[in-house]
C-alpha positions in Angstrom: -0.2 0.0 0.5 1.1 3.4 -0.8 1.4 6.5 1.7 0.0 9.3 0.8 1.6 11.6 2.6 -0.1 14.7 0.8 -2.4 14.6 3.3 -0.3 16.7 5.3 -0.4 20.0 3.1 -3.9 19.6 3.3 -5.9 22.5 5.2 -7.6 21.4 8.3 -10.5 23.6 7.1 -11.8 22.4 4.6 -9.5 19.7 3.7 -8.5 21.7 -0.1 -4.6 21.2 -0.4 -2.6 24.2 0.8 0.1 26.2 -0.9 2.5 26.0 2.7 2.4 23.2 4.2 4.0 24.9 7.0 2.4 27.9 6.9 1.6 29.5 10.4 4.7 28.1 11.7 7.1 30.5 9.3 4.8 32.7 8.6 4.6 31.9 5.2 1.4 33.3 4.7 -0.4 34.9 8.0 -4.0 34.3 6.7 -3.4 31.0 4.9 -5.3 28.1 6.7 -3.3 26.0 8.5 -2.5 21.9 7.6 -1.9 19.0 9.0 1.6 18.7 9.1 1.1 21.9 11.4 -1.6 20.8 13.5 1.1 17.9 14.4 4.6 20.3 14.7 1.7 22.1 17.1 0.6 19.1 18.9 4.8 17.3 19.4 5.5 21.0 21.1 2.6 20.0 23.4 4.0 16.6 23.9 7.5 18.6 24.5 6.0 21.3 27.1 3.6 18.3 29.2 6.7 16.2 29.0 9.8 18.6 30.0 7.7 20.9 32.7 6.9 17.2 33.9 10.1 15.7 34.3 11.4 18.7 36.3 8.5 18.7 38.0 9.5 14.8 38.9 13.4 15.4 39.7 13.0 18.3 42.2 10.6 16.2 44.3 12.1 12.9 43.6 15.7 14.2 44.0 14.5 15.7 47.2 11.8 12.4 48.2 14.6 9.7 47.7 16.9 12.2 49.8 14.7 11.8 53.1 13.7 7.8 52.6 18.0 8.0 53.7 17.8 9.9 56.3 19.3 8.5 60.1 16.8 7.6 62.2 18.5 8.9 64.8 16.0 12.3 66.2 11.9 12.0 66.1 11.8 15.2 63.2 14.4 12.9 61.0 12.1 9.7 61.2 9.5 11.4 60.7 10.2 12.8 56.6 11.0 9.3 56.7 8.4 8.2 57.3 6.8 11.3 55.1 8.3 9.8 52.2 7.5 6.7 51.5 4.3 7.4 52.6 4.8 10.1 49.4 6.0 7.3 47.4 4.4 4.6 48.2 1.5 6.4 47.3 2.2 8.1 43.8 3.4 4.8 42.8 0.4 3.0 43.0 -2.0 5.6 41.8 -2.2 3.9 37.9 -1.4 7.8 36.3 -4.8 8.7 34.0 -6.2 8.0 37.4 -3.8 10.2 38.5 -4.6 12.8 35.4 -7.8 12.9 36.2 -7.2 13.4 40.2 -6.0 17.0 39.2 -8.0 17.4 36.7 -11.7 16.6 38.4 -11.6 16.0 42.0 -8.5 18.1 43.5 -9.4 21.4 42.5 -12.3 21.4 43.6 -10.7 21.2 47.3 -8.2 23.6 46.1 -9.7 26.4 44.2 -6.2 28.7 43.0 -5.7 24.9 40.7 -9.0 26.1 38.8 -6.7 29.0 37.2 -4.1 26.6 35.6 -4.1 25.2 32.2 -5.2 22.1 31.9 -1.8 20.9 30.4 0.1 22.0 33.9 -2.1 20.1 35.5 -1.1 16.7 33.7 2.3 18.4 33.5 2.1 18.5 37.7 0.1 14.3 37.5 3.3 13.4 35.9 5.5 15.1 37.9 4.4 13.8 40.6 3.8 9.7 39.7 7.5 10.0 37.9 8.4 11.4 42.2 8.1 8.7 43.4 9.6 6.3 40.4 13.3 8.8 41.0 13.0 8.6 44.1 13.4 4.6 44.6 16.4 5.2 42.3 17.7 8.2 44.6 17.6 6.2 47.5 18.7 3.6 45.8 22.6 5.5 44.5 22.0 6.9 48.0 22.4 3.4 49.7 24.5 1.8 47.1 27.4 3.8 48.0 30.6 2.6 50.3 29.5 3.8 54.0 32.4 5.1 54.6 30.8 7.5 52.1 28.9 8.9 55.1 31.4 8.0 57.8 34.1 9.6 56.3 32.2 13.1 55.9 30.8 12.6 59.9 34.6 12.5 60.9 35.0 16.0 59.3 32.7 17.1 61.4 30.3 17.7 58.6 26.5 18.1 60.2 24.1 15.7 57.8 22.9 18.6 55.3 26.2 19.5 54.7 27.2 14.9 54.2 24.6 15.2 51.6 25.5 18.1 50.5 28.8 18.1 49.3 29.5 14.0 49.3 27.0 11.5 49.2 24.6 13.3 46.9 27.0 13.8 43.9 27.8 10.8 43.6 25.0 9.5 43.6 23.2 11.4 41.8 25.7 10.3 38.9 25.6 7.2 39.6 21.1 7.1 39.0 21.7 8.6 35.0 21.1 5.6 34.0 17.8 4.6 35.7 16.7 8.1 35.3 17.6 8.3 31.8 14.6 5.1 31.2 11.8 7.1 33.9 12.9 10.9 31.5 11.5 8.2 28.3 9.0 6.7 29.7 8.1 10.1 31.2 8.0 11.2 26.9 5.8 8.3 26.6 3.9 8.6 29.1 2.6 11.9 28.3 0.5 10.8 26.0 -2.3 11.1 29.1 -2.8 13.8 27.9 -5.4 13.5 25.6 -7.8 12.5 27.9 -8.4 16.4 28.8 -8.2 17.6 26.1 -4.3 18.6 25.6 -3.5 19.0 22.2 -0.4 16.7 22.0 0.3 14.8 19.2 -1.6 11.3 20.7 -5.1 13.9 21.0 -3.5 15.2 16.8 -3.8 11.5 15.6 -7.1 10.4 16.6 -8.6 13.2 15.5 -7.5 13.4 11.9 -6.9 9.7 11.4 -11.6 10.2 12.0 -11.1 13.8 9.6 -8.5 11.8 6.7 -9.2 8.7 7.3 -5.2 7.8 6.7 -4.4 6.9 10.0 -1.3 4.7 9.0 0.4 8.2 7.5 -1.4 9.8 10.5 0.1 7.1 13.3 3.4 6.6 11.2 4.0 10.3 11.5 3.3 9.8 15.4 5.6 7.2 15.9 8.0 8.5 15.3 7.8 12.0 16.5 7.5 9.9 19.8 10.6 7.8 19.2 12.8 10.3 17.8 11.9 12.4 20.7 12.6 9.6 23.4 16.1 8.7 21.4 17.4 13.0 22.2 16.7 12.6 25.3 19.1 9.1 24.9 21.4 10.3 23.3 21.2 13.7 25.9 21.6 11.8 29.0 24.3 9.3 27.3 26.2 12.3 26.1 25.3 13.5 30.3 26.3 10.2 32.1 29.5 10.2 29.9 30.7 14.7 31.5 30.0 13.3 34.9 31.4 10.1 34.9 33.0 9.8 38.2 36.4 7.8 37.4 37.9 4.5 39.3 34.2 4.1 40.7 31.7 1.3 39.4 28.1 1.6 40.4 26.7 -1.3 41.8 23.7 -1.1 38.5 21.7 -4.1 40.0 21.1 -2.0 42.8 20.3 1.0 41.7 18.6 0.0 38.3 16.6 -2.2 40.9 14.5 0.5 43.0 11.9 0.3 40.5 
């Protein structure tokens, strides 16, 4: 079966072929009808925006919660922090991501009124960030626990406080050795961003569903969307590989089985 790639140069308004396939994005005609290629590229931008915002939230919360889970329980306050972070991880990683999206979109704004003012892509990004933060927290925890115990003991012998030990000794090493599992989570987040279609965020999956119905060219539409998802995930993989290479600790062999098994 021959592919009809010309479908991407058709107008989304009347189905006629347009003069410029990407007119509305590159300004080739202010009054030109947007094409399906216009729509596809804009949907790709929404996918990357939701995934990027979700990843930023996930990294910040995941690193924090993972660190709190490894605090020495030598005080009531530390024990409370450990239990709080453990509850966070167990809560957000045991609720399906689609359910969390619906909770943030339909339920939580009813109790936290300022959230009603947030656009839907923000709510989806928060849901994705919280869900992924639970998984990253476990990887950070495993990375910290994979470090030789002498690291913490040496920091204590130097007179560093718990906060200083984590800031200057433990976390700089642990965050480097968890880059491989973080790569997988970053790639997964791009794929998981497809749940945003459920609350009408105009990302790739919603584009594919609607464009296929309008054009009856499902093969071409879904092939293009698949390629964009795959290329986005591959770009993240290569970027994280470069970061891992640049930040590798000389002479240190991470216990990958412990770090990678924290999912």
